[in-house]
N, C-alpha and C positions, 0 to 999 in steps of 0.2 A: 407400927407402920410409919408413924410420923418420923421416927428416927431414921428409917430406911430411906425414905424420900429425901431426907436432908442429906444423907450420905451420898445418894446418887446425884443430887443437884450439885453437891460440892465437888464430886468427881468430875462431873461434866464441866462445871465452871473452871475447875483446875486445868482441865485439858484445853479449854478455850483461852485460858490465861497465857498459854504459849503463843497465842496469836495477837494478844492485846497487851499494851503497855500497862504495868502495875500488877501483873499476875505472874506467879511462878508455877511451874508444873507441880501437881500434887505429889507428895512423897508418901508412898504406900508403906506401911509398917505392919508387916505380918498380915493377919487376916482381919485386923481391925479397920483397915482401909483409912488410916489417919492421914491428915494432910496438914500442910503448914501454909497459912495465909501469908501473902506478901504484903498486904496492907489491910487496914481496918475495913470491915464490911461496909461501913458507912460511905466510903469513897467509890464504890463500884458503880453507882448510878451516874455519877458525874463523868466517869471515864467512858461508860457505854454511850452516853448522850453525845459526847464529843466524837466518838467513833462513828456514830450514825450520821452526824453532820458532814464529816469528811466523805463518807460513802455517797451521800447525796450530791456533793460537788463533783465527785468523780463521775457519777452517773450523768450529770448535766454536761460535763465536758465531753463525755463519750457521745452523747446525743449531738452536741455541736459538731464534733469531729465527723460523725456520720453524715450530717447535713453538708458540711464542706466537701466530704468525699463524693457525695452524690452530685454536687455542683461541678466538681472537677471532672467527674465522669461525663456529665452532660456537655461540658465545654470540650472535652477531648473528642466526644462523638461529633460535635459540630466541626471542629478542626479537621477531623478525619474525613468528613464529607467534603469540606472545602478542598482539602489536599487531593481527594479523589477526583473532584471536578477539574482542578488545575492539571492533574496528571492526564486526564482525558483530552483537555485542550492542547497540552504540549504534545501529546501523542499525535493529535490531528495535524498540528503544525509540522511536526517531524515528518509525517507521511507526505504532506504537501511539498515540503522541502526536498524530500527524496524524489518526488515526481518531477519537480523543476530541475533538479540536478540531472535526472535521467534525460529530460528533454534537451538540456544544455549539452550533455555528453553526445546525444544523437546529432545535434546541430553542429557541434565541433567536428564530429566525424565527417559530416557532409561538407563543412568548410575545408577541412583538410583535403578531401577528395577534390573539391572545386579549385583549391589553390594549386593542386597538382596540374589541373587542366589549364589554369591561368598561366602558370609558368611556361607551359608549352605554347600557349597563345603569345605570351611576351616574346619568347624566343623567335617564333615565326614572324611577329611584327618587327622585331629588330632586323631580321634578314630582309624583310620587305622594305623597311626604311632605308637600308643600305643601297638596295637596288634603285629606289626612287631618287636618292641623293646622287647616285651616279648618272641617272637619266637627266636630272635637273642640271647637273654640271655640263652634260653634252648639249642640252637645249639652250642654256644661257650662252655658251660659247658660240653656238650657231647664230643666236640672235645678235650677239656682239659683232660677228663677222658680217651679218646681213646689214646691220646698222652702218658699219664702216663702209661697205661696198656701195650702199645707197647714197651715203653722204659724199663719196668720191664722185658720183655721177651727177650731182647737182651743181648748179652754178649760182654765184651771187649776183649776176647781172640782172637788172629789172627785165622781166619777161612777160609778154602778153599771154593770157590764157584764152580769151574770147573777145569778140567784138560785135558791135551792132551799129546801126545807122538810122537816120531819120526816115529814109526811104530807100528803095532799091529799084534800079532800072537796068535793062539789058543784061541781066544775070550778074551784075557787079555787086555781089554780096560783100558785107563788111569784113568777113574773115579773110578775104583775099589780100588784105593789107598786112596780114601777120602770118603769111604762109611760108616765109623765108625765101620767096622768089622775087627778085628785084626787076624782072623783065618789065619794061615800061611800055611795051606794045599792047594796047588794049585787046586786040583780037586774039592774043595768045592766052587770054584768060587768067591774068594775074593782077588785075586792077579792080578797084571798087567803082561804083557809079550810083549816085542818087538821082532822083527824078529831076529833070530840068525845070519842072514846075514847083519844086520844093521851095517854099518861101524863105526858109531858114535852114539850109542843109547842115548836118553835123555828122561826125563819125566819133564813136567812143570805144575805147579798148579797156578791158579789165585785166589788171596785172595779177601775176601769180601771188604776190605778197605786197604788202605796203612797202613803198620804196621812196628813197630820196632821189628826185629827178634833177639832173644837171643840164641835160640837153636832149633834143629829139631830132631824129633824122627822118626826113620825108623824101620819098621818090615820086616825082611827077611823071605823068605819061609823056611820051615823046612823039607819038605818031601824029597827034593833033591836039587841039584844044588845051594846050599847056597853060594858056593865059587864064584859064578858069581858076587855077590854084594860086590865088593871091589874096592879100588882106585877110589872112587866116588868124584866128584867135586860138591860142593853145593854153588849155587850162587843166588843172589837176583837182581831183576830189578824193577825200578820204572815204566818203560814203557814196553810194550809187545815186547820182542825181535823177535818174529815171524813177527809182523807187522813192526817193526822198527829194522832192523839189526844193526843200529848204537847205539842202547840203551846201556848205560853204565852198566856193570855188577858190583855188589858189592859182593865180595867173603866172604862167611861165613866160609867155611872150606874145606881144601883138606884132605879127610880121606883116608889114604893110606892102612889101614888094612881092613880085611873083617868085614862086619856088622854081628854081631852075635845076633840072636834072635831079640828082640826088644831093640834097643840101642838109647840112647839120645846123640847127638853130639852137643857140645857147640861151637858156633861161636867164631872165634878168637877175634872178637869185634862185638858189636851189629850193625846190618845193617838195613837200611830202604828199604822196598820192597813192591811191589804190586804183583809181580810174583816171584815164587821160581822155580829154575831149578836144577835138579839132572841129572848128566851125567857121563858116563863111559869114561875112557881114552883109550878104546880099542874096537875092533870089537867084537860083541857078543850080547847076549840077556840081557835085563835089566828087572828085576822083583822086584816089590814092593808090599807088602801086605797091608801096611798102612803107611801114612805119616801125622804127626801132628807137630804143631809148638808151641814154647814157646816164649813169648814176650808180647807186648801190642799194641793194635791198636792205630795208630796215628790219623787216621780219624775216629771219632765216629759218625756214621750215625744213626739218629733216625728220627722220624716224624718231618717234617718241617711245620710250619704254618706262616701266614702273616697277617698283619693288614687289608688288603683288597685285593681282587683278581679281576684283570681286565678281565681275560680270563682263562678257564681251561687249555689251552695250555701253559700258563705262570704261573702256580700255583707254590707254594713255593718249592715243591719237584724237580722242574726243576733245582734247584741250588745245589742238592746233588745226581744227577743221574749219575755221572762220565762221563758226556757228555757236553763239553764246547760249543757245538752248540745249546743247548737248554738253555733257560734263564727264570728265574722267573721275574715277574713284579708286584710290589706292588704299587697301585695307591695312589694318594694324591689329589683327586679332591677337597676336602674341605680345602686344604691348611694346612693339619695337618702334623704330622711327621710319615711317613710310616715306618714299621719295618718288618724284617724277622727273624724268630726264629727257632732253631733246638734243639732237645733233644739229649744230648750226651750220653744217656743211662747209666748214673751213674756219680758221682762226680769225676771230673778229674782236674788236674792242667794244665791249658792252657798256652802255651808259646807264640804261635803266630797263626795267621789265614791267610791262603792263599785265595785270592779272584781273580777270573777271570772275566774280564769285557766283554761285548758284542762287536761284531766286525762289527757294523754298525753306522749309523749317530746318534743313540740315546746313544752313549757311554758316553756323558757328564752327563747322569743321575747319574752315579756312582761317587758322590762327596759329601763332607760335611757329612761324616758318622762317627758313633762311635760304638764301640764294647763293650758290657757289658755281664757279667755272673750273673746268679742267682742260689742260692741254692735251692729255691723252684720255682714251676711253676708259672710264672707271668700270671695271667688269661688274656685271650683275650677278656673277656666280657667288653664292653665299659662302663658299669655303675657299675662295681665291685668297691666297696669302699676299698677293701683290699690293703694295701701298702706293696710291697716287695722291699727292697732296693737293687739296682743293684750294682755289683762290676765292676768298670771301668777297662777295659783292655787297650784300645787305641782308637785313633781317627785319622781321615785324612780329611783335608779340600779340598785340590786340587783334580781335577778330575783324575781318573785312565785312562790311555791311551786306545785307541781303540784296542780291542782284547788283552789287556795287562793283565798279571797275576802278582799281587803284594803280598808281604808278609808283613802283619801288625803285628809287634812284640809288645806284651803287655809291658806297662811301667814297670810293675812288674808282674810275673806270678800270675794268679788268678784262684782259685778253684771254680768250680761250675758245675752244671748239665745242665743248659739251657743257650745257647749262643744266644744273640740277636744283630742284626745289625740294627741300627736306622739311618734314614737320617733326618737331619735338613733342611727342605725345605725352599726355598726362596719365592716361589709363588705356587699357585694351579697348578696342572699338572706336577709338578717337581717330577716325579716318582722315585722309587728305583728299580734298575734292577741288578740281580746277576746271572751269568752263572754257576759258580761253587764255592763252599765254602769248604775249607779243613782246619780242625782244628788240629794243631800240639800240642800234650800234652807232659808233662814231665812224667817220670816214676821213680819209686824207684828201685835202683840197688839190 
């Protein structure tokens, strides 16, 4: 039995030797099952021990690899979850973007539809604008013609507009001295008469405009009482002495003798006046059948126009109505250069222009202005291609003070019929406002 076991062991060992270094496969010889050892039996234990150690290392490495593999699987699962979350977020943003794009597409369609309507509106507006421009052309030409015709009808001779007296008697009101009737018979109703008890009788006439007075012509009554009109004092005032007792008088003449018939009395020197006063130096009645003046109007008032009107209450003629509380306003909404213009009713030599500014918070509007004169009417038509060269008078850049009246003297006197004040605007809405304009002219001696 012992021999059989050994043979079996050797056979098994021989077969294992094919798998381990140091052994050869057994060689079977007939039925004796002989084998040929590859090495001494004593070395088998060492080789088997070395093989077991290598197998343990492989097993350890295998376990480490399995651990790393599980770690990689866990990490992959985490990354997969993160990727899934990111994909969900991106899908949500994509859906939002698609929604916004749809809204934009809908809005674009609406705008395209609106633009089509707007194009129709623009075409209609252009046609309407052309009609308005034609109407403006007609209106400004009519205004120019009206200005010219009115200027032709005016006169530059000093003219009385109204009259008053210290008292009235027998129906002899003050206005009868300026009615154009020189009839010297009192009973025919063309002579004035103050009370015979008047301690200091006087008569006063208001001129149409401020004027330079050279002489005065008086017509005395001839039916009786002609001797009453003697020792007369003739004075002029720039302001109404009735409303302003402190107004300075400008003496024209102290006429000591009796006024005989119709007599022209020359002033000692020309005086500037808006009001003329005739008074006696004694108690009694003052009678005048007609009063006329010789001289020249300093303020030439004609029709005023402006480049644009913001309101009827501030139209151009508010600047030449003898009232500094009313003002003209010329708008500059388009950022252009607004202007104000007045007809002087004939060619005159302009020496200076007096301008009164408004007395409120808009007083800064009156700045950066220039004054020009024209021989011919510069048309107010915006599309008029005719060019009329202006004659520069003067200019002023700094603002005129609040409620202030300034005199702008021409660099050299300029002759012309039409006076224009233009503002060089800095920005849209920088309007031109004038409360009163007085033109001072030169006269020939």
